[in-house]
Steps between C-alpha positions, in 0.01 A plus 500: 500500500806297397628215715778575753851432363868531583820454302795279594835642387867436571700822483810637670503868591804628306565783749498264799737266314727796426493608866589145610786498250639829635479374859686184398768707324551709816532192720742331259717814490514515882543134598849382583458152348434661158820711500739423210281226347347718227149448635235707328138489394339713230234510230593341168205588279192340660710261712714544808865400459694388807880474482775388737844336487389158629190283484426516874539881506253545212254273686545723807421804282180322391406438865546871578284594200227251600498638856449852367218385270324336796543818706340706220201265484586325172447125503795278409260314268531805274875442463645250257867457591725297274800292605843660549714482188861606444567795272868575467644544848163549669180311568160635403134431575219642290175568685185581306175637639185309409226727369170364381354153534618248240228307318587171675490668845171667406358158409617359837334786691182470292485123563557557873210747510278258306588200719526646850318833484128567544287370213370844393852633432623515139854590387597631155857533372555846348855533371736493798227534764183322613154649546293326768120547501222389732148600604611519864772729642542253788591224253762731344651573841503127578680442169760768587565338839531157337754632244703677769526171690584296189861396438561654156832582330391855420424810706136604455338838560128569490388826335182667369266341756155623397 
């Protein structure tokens, strides 16, 4: 029988992100402090585009959006918000969603598993995910707990535990 494995991925559920966006749009439409400042948030291709008439208002829109993402169970590590920039008479912030693990982040996670994880655990980089293998299921669960407790810049999910 093959050794037990699991995959480490970093994905954002598009439907949950869409639900969080709609909740943020509703709150922005109803809140008094967003009246007459042109505050809005919407998809712009694969990114979210936040607009408002002033820099502090667009930052407040970002805070509302982040609160809705947290409520929907999406980690803020999955968001990559830029700085506010002026565009005509309004300020904008572009927010992108991080999907997949970059090669440098995959190397960091792999090194962390090698250095601090149980000795029988091996990690392989496969595209934008990692496959972790060991003879012992207990070692794999220990590795998962160690990665959950680690302070990484990316949001990790564990799938295909066999």
